LUMPA-710397 format. One line per field, with one value per residue: residue number from 1; residue in one letter; chain; x, y, z of N, C-alpha, C in turn. Coordinates in Angstrom, 3 decimals, always signed. Atoms other than C-alpha are relative to their C-alpha. Layout:
BEGIN
rogu	[NUM,...] $
vexlum	[A,...] $
dovo	[A,...] $
n.east	[X,...] $
n.north	[Y,...] $
n.up	[Z,...] $
ca.east	[X,...] $
ca.north	[Y,...] $
ca.up	[Z,...] $
c.east	[X,...] $
c.north	[Y,...] $
c.up	[Z,...] $
***
This chain:
BEGIN
rogu	[1,2,3,4,5,6,7,8,9,10,11,12,13,14,15,16,17,18,19,20,21,22,23,24,25,26,27,28,29,30,31,32,33,34,35,36,37,38,39,40,41,42,43,44,45,46,47,48,49,50,51,52,53,54,55,56,57,58,59,60,61,62,63,64,65,66,67,68,69,70,71,72,73,74,75,76,77,78,79,80,81,82,83,84,85,86,87,88,89,90,91,92,93,94,95,96,97,98,99,100,101,102,103,104,105,106,107,108,109,110,111,112,113,114,115,116,117,118,119,120,121,122,123,124,125,126,127,128,129,130,131,132,133,134,135,136,137,138,139,140,141,142,143,144,145,146,147,148,149,150,151,152,153,154,155,156,157,158,159,160,161,162] $
vexlum	[X,X,X,X,X,X,X,X,X,X,X,X,X,X,X,X,X,X,X,X,X,X,X,X,X,X,X,X,X,X,X,X,X,X,X,X,X,X,X,X,X,X,X,X,X,X,X,X,X,X,X,X,X,X,X,X,X,X,X,X,X,X,X,X,X,X,X,X,X,X,X,X,X,X,X,X,X,X,X,X,X,X,X,X,X,X,X,X,X,X,X,X,X,X,X,X,X,X,X,X,X,X,X,X,X,X,X,X,X,X,X,X,X,X,X,X,X,X,X,X,X,X,X,X,X,X,X,X,X,X,X,X,X,X,X,X,X,X,X,X,X,X,X,X,X,X,X,X,X,X,X,X,X,X,X,X,X,X,X,X,X,X] $
dovo	[A,A,A,A,A,A,A,A,A,A,A,A,A,A,A,A,A,A,A,A,A,A,A,A,A,A,A,A,A,A,A,A,A,A,A,A,A,A,A,A,A,A,A,A,A,A,A,A,A,A,A,A,A,A,A,A,A,A,A,A,A,A,A,A,A,A,A,A,A,A,A,A,A,A,A,A,A,A,A,A,A,A,A,A,A,A,A,A,A,A,A,A,A,A,A,A,A,A,A,A,A,A,A,A,A,A,A,A,A,A,A,A,A,A,A,A,A,A,A,A,A,A,A,A,A,A,A,A,A,A,A,A,A,A,A,A,A,A,A,A,A,A,A,A,A,A,A,A,A,A,A,A,A,A,A,A,A,A,A,A,A,A] $
n.east	[+1.293,+1.043,+1.319,+0.943,+0.941,-0.638,-0.981,-1.248,-1.077,-0.046,-1.401,-0.457,+0.650,-0.717,-1.301,+0.253,+0.350,-1.251,-0.808,+0.642,-0.228,-1.399,-0.120,+0.624,-0.873,-1.180,+0.317,+0.312,+1.101,-0.413,+0.010,+1.234,+1.080,-0.241,+0.433,+1.467,+0.530,-0.204,+0.952,+1.322,-0.004,+0.005,+1.265,+1.029,+0.995,-0.605,+0.287,-0.297,+0.018,-1.332,-0.382,-0.377,-1.293,-1.022,-0.230,-0.667,-1.363,-0.682,-0.425,+0.925,+1.044,-0.530,-0.719,+1.027,+0.664,-0.810,-0.112,+1.251,+0.153,-0.836,+0.572,+1.199,-0.433,-0.522,+1.078,-0.076,+1.046,+1.074,+0.495,+1.450,+0.561,+1.288,+1.033,+0.089,-1.319,-0.819,-1.362,-0.209,-0.634,-0.831,+0.216,-0.557,+1.015,+0.269,-0.774,-1.022,-1.105,+0.557,+0.280,-1.273,-0.650,+0.849,-0.375,-1.321,+0.225,+0.401,-1.183,-0.856,+0.604,-0.306,-1.425,-0.137,+0.538,-0.972,-1.095,+0.500,-0.068,-1.411,-0.430,+0.523,-0.754,-1.425,-0.228,-0.398,-1.316,-1.065,-0.386,+0.977,+1.238,-0.159,+0.179,+1.430,+0.664,-0.213,+0.798,+1.406,+0.230,-0.082,+1.179,+1.136,-0.138,+0.363,+1.448,+0.646,-0.276,+0.768,+1.398,+0.107,-0.271,+1.216,+1.005,-0.418,+0.168,+1.418,+0.378,-0.573,+0.785,+1.390,+0.862,-0.119,-0.721,+0.696] $
n.north	[-0.300,+0.917,-0.632,+0.929,+0.602,+0.979,+0.779,-0.004,-0.920,-0.861,-0.242,+1.200,-0.023,-0.994,+0.573,+1.042,-0.660,-0.485,+1.156,+0.584,-0.952,+0.143,+1.290,-0.145,-0.870,+0.774,+0.928,-0.738,-0.951,-1.340,-0.078,-0.519,+0.972,+1.151,-0.382,-0.136,+1.358,+0.612,-0.616,+0.570,+1.415,+0.154,-0.469,+1.032,-0.349,+0.103,-1.223,-1.265,-1.185,-0.577,-0.712,+1.003,+0.546,-1.025,-0.087,+1.229,+0.103,-1.284,-0.549,-0.973,+0.540,+0.131,+1.275,+1.044,-0.080,+0.715,+1.408,+0.721,+0.048,+1.118,+1.260,+0.253,+0.373,+1.366,+0.886,+0.461,-0.625,-0.663,-1.239,-0.008,-1.136,+0.292,-0.964,-1.195,-0.428,-0.734,+0.535,+1.335,+1.009,+0.926,+1.294,+1.216,+0.822,+1.335,+0.971,-0.886,+0.647,+0.568,-1.108,-0.564,+0.899,+0.085,-1.146,+0.314,+0.993,-0.731,-0.691,+1.022,+0.325,-1.098,+0.107,+1.165,-0.358,-0.909,+0.854,+0.688,-0.975,-0.162,+1.210,-0.130,-1.052,+0.321,+1.377,+0.841,+0.598,-0.982,-0.046,-0.793,+0.772,+1.124,-0.539,-0.262,+1.303,+0.467,-0.852,+0.376,+1.332,-0.115,-0.709,+0.923,+0.957,-0.698,-0.216,+1.284,+0.324,-0.900,+0.419,+1.188,-0.414,-0.668,+1.037,+0.716,-0.917,-0.060,+1.308,+0.093,-0.888,+0.430,-1.043,-0.202,-1.226,-1.277] $
n.up	[-0.558,+0.427,+0.007,-0.611,+0.941,+0.879,-0.764,+0.770,-0.355,+1.184,+0.353,+0.710,+1.313,+0.814,+0.371,+0.990,+1.267,+0.592,+0.411,+1.176,+1.089,+0.417,+0.692,+1.318,+0.792,+0.367,+1.090,+1.210,-0.066,-0.417,-1.471,-0.590,+0.194,-0.874,-1.353,+0.023,+0.074,-1.318,-0.933,+0.278,-0.389,-1.460,-0.579,+0.022,+1.015,+1.320,+0.752,-0.681,+0.849,+0.222,-1.226,-0.998,+0.415,-0.228,-1.449,-0.467,+0.525,-0.251,+1.286,+0.568,+0.881,+1.362,+0.064,+0.032,+1.298,+0.979,-0.389,+0.265,+1.461,+0.439,-0.476,+0.811,+1.346,+0.014,-0.405,-1.385,-0.800,+0.714,-0.604,-0.127,-0.743,-0.618,+0.391,-0.833,-0.495,+0.965,-0.003,+0.540,-0.839,+0.760,-0.629,+0.574,+0.647,-0.515,+0.773,+0.553,+0.704,+1.232,+0.927,+0.439,+0.936,+1.181,+0.828,+0.542,+1.038,+1.203,+0.509,+0.602,+1.300,+0.920,+0.298,+0.878,+1.314,+0.628,+0.476,+1.198,+1.101,+0.345,+0.713,+1.362,+0.693,+0.107,+0.425,-1.132,+0.223,-0.197,-1.416,-0.764,+0.015,-0.930,-1.359,-0.179,-0.112,-1.371,-0.877,+0.192,-0.560,-1.459,-0.500,+0.165,-1.103,-1.237,+0.028,-0.314,-1.399,-0.853,+0.048,-0.852,-1.362,-0.479,-0.264,-1.215,-1.133,-0.361,-0.555,-1.346,-0.875,+0.012,+0.572,+1.436,+0.368,-0.219] $
ca.east	[+1.744,-1.110,-4.519,-7.453,-9.667,-7.096,-4.754,-1.871,+1.413,+1.167,+4.911,+5.582,+3.066,+4.799,+8.165,+6.704,+5.192,+8.610,+10.334,+7.789,+8.086,+11.860,+11.602,+9.204,+11.525,+14.477,+12.612,+11.784,+8.728,+9.105,+9.688,+6.570,+4.117,+5.752,+5.111,+1.502,+0.858,+2.333,+0.155,-2.966,-1.982,-1.704,-5.182,-8.029,-10.335,-7.868,-8.798,-7.715,-8.133,-5.187,-5.221,-5.122,-2.257,-0.334,-0.808,+0.205,+3.309,+4.197,+4.384,+2.724,-0.557,+1.361,+3.568,+0.456,-1.128,+1.720,+1.985,-1.698,-1.733,+1.138,-0.501,-3.764,-1.923,-0.243,-3.505,-2.624,-5.284,-8.569,-10.182,-13.726,-15.954,-18.823,-22.144,-22.310,-18.595,-16.074,-12.957,-11.665,-10.749,-7.947,-8.500,-6.923,-8.784,-10.550,-8.497,-5.668,-3.009,-5.216,-6.341,-2.771,-1.413,-4.415,-3.529,+0.078,-1.193,-2.863,+0.360,+2.304,-0.163,+0.367,+4.136,+3.858,+1.690,+4.243,+6.941,+4.789,+4.522,+8.284,+8.798,+6.592,+8.559,+12.053,+11.604,+12.010,+15.284,+17.224,+19.208,+16.805,+13.818,+15.189,+15.389,+11.778,+10.706,+12.286,+10.613,+7.215,+7.550,+8.618,+5.765,+3.288,+4.597,+4.261,+0.683,-0.304,+1.359,-0.308,-3.730,-3.188,-1.775,-4.866,-7.112,-5.090,-5.163,-8.950,-9.332,-7.016,-9.054,-12.338,-13.666,-14.303,-12.378,-13.247] $
ca.north	[+7.292,+4.757,+6.008,+4.526,+3.894,+1.896,+0.542,+1.462,+3.028,+5.976,+6.650,+3.055,+3.442,+6.629,+4.875,+1.940,+4.249,+5.831,+2.443,+1.034,+4.216,+3.853,+0.189,+1.011,+3.806,+1.402,-0.927,+1.876,+3.799,+7.562,+8.585,+10.705,+8.316,+5.506,+7.369,+8.182,+4.554,+3.397,+5.885,+4.599,+0.974,+1.629,+3.131,+0.834,+2.695,+2.487,+6.046,+9.566,+13.085,+15.045,+17.171,+14.090,+12.649,+15.942,+16.069,+12.446,+12.793,+16.365,+17.566,+20.203,+19.636,+20.180,+17.172,+15.082,+16.266,+14.989,+11.743,+10.827,+11.704,+9.263,+6.535,+6.940,+6.682,+3.422,+2.017,+1.699,+4.090,+5.614,+8.973,+9.294,+11.993,+11.539,+13.141,+16.708,+16.870,+19.132,+17.108,+14.101,+10.937,+8.734,+5.061,+1.711,-0.604,-3.685,-6.666,-4.186,-6.642,-8.444,-5.126,-3.841,-6.921,-7.114,-3.623,-4.721,-7.672,-5.271,-3.288,-6.481,-7.316,-3.870,-4.349,-7.809,-6.443,-3.682,-6.362,-8.218,-5.072,-4.664,-8.259,-7.596,-4.444,-5.862,-9.501,-12.335,-13.451,-10.245,-9.718,-6.960,-9.087,-12.050,-9.880,-8.826,-12.449,-13.365,-10.373,-11.278,-14.915,-14.040,-11.563,-14.121,-16.621,-14.087,-13.291,-16.979,-17.469,-14.384,-15.569,-18.943,-17.276,-15.026,-18.082,-19.942,-16.878,-16.672,-20.419,-20.202,-17.350,-19.048,-16.079,-15.211,-12.539,-8.915] $
ca.up	[+29.618,+29.441,+28.418,+30.364,+27.329,+25.350,+28.022,+25.731,+26.535,+24.117,+24.319,+23.260,+20.423,+19.201,+19.294,+17.369,+14.725,+14.192,+14.060,+11.605,+9.507,+9.437,+8.452,+5.602,+4.463,+4.477,+2.117,-0.302,+0.844,+1.154,+4.785,+5.471,+3.774,+5.771,+9.028,+8.043,+7.103,+10.409,+12.311,+10.572,+11.204,+14.937,+15.386,+16.335,+13.966,+11.064,+10.067,+10.985,+9.654,+8.292,+11.441,+13.664,+11.633,+11.803,+15.574,+16.142,+14.010,+15.062,+11.459,+9.328,+7.486,+4.229,+5.014,+5.619,+2.374,+0.236,+2.189,+1.937,-1.765,-2.309,-0.187,-2.106,-5.439,-4.473,-3.124,+0.558,+1.882,+0.854,+1.498,+2.792,+4.177,+6.605,+5.569,+6.859,+7.743,+6.082,+6.858,+4.980,+6.835,+5.584,+6.180,+5.644,+3.307,+4.592,+3.466,+2.876,+1.803,-0.690,-2.229,-2.406,-4.114,-6.428,-7.637,-8.061,-10.099,-12.531,-12.824,-13.533,-16.317,-17.851,-17.657,-19.223,-22.048,-22.689,-22.969,-25.499,-27.631,-27.483,-28.621,-31.628,-32.472,-31.886,-32.791,-30.313,-31.890,-31.228,-27.999,-26.876,-27.905,-25.936,-22.817,-23.353,-23.878,-20.555,-18.888,-20.396,-19.387,-15.850,-15.410,-16.788,-14.234,-11.413,-12.473,-12.410,-9.035,-7.537,-8.683,-7.033,-3.931,-3.624,-3.852,-1.206,+1.074,+0.940,+1.483,+4.490,+5.943,+5.063,+3.082,-0.541,-2.436,-1.701] $
c.east	[-1.016,-1.325,-1.022,-0.919,+0.634,+0.965,+1.313,+0.985,+0.221,+1.429,+0.565,-0.620,+0.712,+1.358,-0.171,-0.340,+1.271,+0.869,-0.591,+0.200,+1.415,+0.214,-0.585,+0.840,+1.242,-0.283,-0.574,-1.161,+0.547,-0.247,-1.331,-1.189,+0.161,-0.483,-1.519,-0.639,+0.126,-0.979,-1.404,-0.090,-0.142,-1.242,-1.013,-1.012,+0.544,-0.285,+0.257,-0.166,+1.438,+0.484,+0.438,+1.348,+1.124,+0.334,+0.760,+1.458,+0.826,+0.598,-1.054,-1.086,+0.486,+0.750,-0.989,-0.658,+0.755,+0.068,-1.276,-0.269,+0.800,-0.630,-1.286,+0.400,+0.491,-1.010,+0.062,-1.075,-1.077,-0.425,-1.516,-0.433,-1.362,-1.022,-0.066,+1.324,+0.761,+1.415,+0.031,+0.624,+0.797,-0.060,+0.753,-1.140,-0.245,+0.750,+1.123,+1.024,-0.475,-0.213,+1.297,+0.670,-0.842,+0.311,+1.365,-0.130,-0.401,+1.185,+0.952,-0.543,+0.300,+1.458,+0.248,-0.482,+0.937,+1.191,-0.414,+0.050,+1.435,+0.531,-0.456,+0.809,+1.442,+0.288,+0.550,+1.410,+1.149,+0.405,-0.995,-1.325,+0.053,-0.165,-1.479,-0.808,+0.144,-0.823,-1.475,-0.307,+0.040,-1.252,-1.274,-0.001,-0.450,-1.507,-0.752,+0.177,-0.797,-1.469,-0.222,+0.216,-1.220,-1.062,+0.341,-0.212,-1.460,-0.503,+0.500,-0.801,-1.467,-0.967,+0.198,+0.770,-0.855,-0.474] $
c.north	[-0.982,+0.724,-1.005,-0.695,-1.077,-0.922,-0.121,+0.974,+0.866,+0.348,-1.196,-0.046,+0.997,-0.522,-1.076,+0.605,+0.480,-1.156,-0.651,+0.911,-0.099,-1.300,+0.092,+0.889,-0.762,-0.985,+0.719,+0.965,+1.357,+0.149,+0.495,-0.922,-1.235,+0.297,+0.105,-1.389,-0.695,+0.572,-0.564,-1.465,-0.173,+0.579,-1.128,+0.253,-0.187,+1.211,+1.217,+1.135,+0.473,+0.719,-0.981,-0.630,+0.990,+0.093,-1.220,-0.070,+1.262,+0.575,+0.979,-0.683,-0.182,-1.321,-1.158,-0.050,-0.786,-1.490,-0.772,-0.087,-1.184,-1.346,-0.360,-0.506,-1.439,-0.996,-0.521,+0.606,+0.565,+1.247,-0.093,+1.208,-0.416,+1.029,+1.162,+0.494,+0.711,-0.553,-1.406,-0.884,-0.912,-1.326,-1.099,-0.777,-1.268,-0.959,+0.711,-0.726,-0.645,+1.105,+0.577,-0.897,-0.219,+1.160,-0.241,-1.006,+0.683,+0.741,-0.984,-0.393,+1.089,-0.075,-1.170,+0.324,+0.956,-0.790,-0.707,+0.925,+0.199,-1.182,+0.077,+1.023,-0.413,-1.359,-0.808,-0.554,+0.998,-0.006,+0.803,-0.744,-1.178,+0.459,+0.239,-1.294,-0.530,+0.818,-0.385,-1.336,+0.029,+0.671,-0.833,-1.035,+0.634,+0.201,-1.288,-0.355,+0.894,-0.391,-1.203,+0.359,+0.710,-1.028,-0.782,+0.864,+0.025,-1.341,-0.125,+0.819,-0.403,+1.045,+0.038,+1.261,+1.226,+0.565] $
c.up	[-0.591,+0.059,+0.512,-1.009,-0.870,+0.727,-0.757,+0.604,-1.238,-0.408,-0.776,-1.401,-0.910,-0.451,-1.077,-1.363,-0.694,-0.491,-1.249,-1.212,-0.541,-0.770,-1.403,-0.914,-0.463,-1.132,-1.212,+0.031,+0.410,+1.503,+0.581,-0.275,+0.893,+1.422,+0.074,-0.033,+1.355,+1.022,-0.216,+0.442,+1.508,+0.665,-0.068,-1.105,-1.413,-0.864,+0.872,-0.993,-0.194,+1.255,+1.087,-0.338,+0.282,+1.484,+0.510,-0.420,+0.213,-1.282,-0.494,-0.821,-1.437,-0.169,-0.081,-1.368,-1.068,+0.296,-0.322,-1.500,-0.565,+0.391,-0.740,-1.389,-0.072,+0.556,+1.417,+0.896,-0.921,+0.750,+0.042,+0.815,+0.529,-0.457,+0.992,+0.556,-1.105,-0.115,-0.583,+1.072,-0.933,+0.725,-0.723,-0.637,+0.802,-0.911,-0.761,-0.858,-1.287,-1.026,-0.571,-1.038,-1.253,-0.944,-0.642,-1.144,-1.309,-0.615,-0.671,-1.372,-1.032,-0.447,-0.956,-1.416,-0.745,-0.530,-1.287,-1.217,-0.462,-0.774,-1.447,-0.801,-0.273,-0.622,+1.154,-0.139,+0.079,+1.472,+0.852,+0.076,+0.957,+1.453,+0.280,+0.094,+1.420,+0.989,-0.096,+0.661,+1.528,+0.563,-0.165,+1.126,+1.322,+0.069,+0.340,+1.470,+0.953,+0.042,+0.906,+1.467,+0.599,+0.364,+1.264,+1.236,+0.442,+0.534,+1.434,+1.004,+0.071,-0.513,-1.503,-0.282,+0.220,-1.301] $
***
């Protein structure tokens, strides 16, 4: 069925949401958050209420609650409320991919710093310490590369960082 306001085949959109959700689940995302993320990605507004998500995905509000909580925790969506409204809207971030990887960059730094502490405790010349040295060095490399990649991305797009 094609809706007149969007000129979309809504059945094809539903099938795509399920396929995208399955793909995201196959690469490690939990199944319901994957479906919710896919539903948000396929809306022009990039935002829906929990009730709208539940209706689109034919699931219970409880399933949506857990999924959006997970997606918020990993930094893929945000929650907002319009003045005077009682319902939360879940939305995709502007510059979603940059924001997501920037958060990952901070997590990598924390992981690298934890490796550094382990090296100090174990000694760099022990087998366990050598593993931690390699981990620290790899994570330091990744951090440098991500920083350069972010800069290249913004140059390519012709915009400054968010």
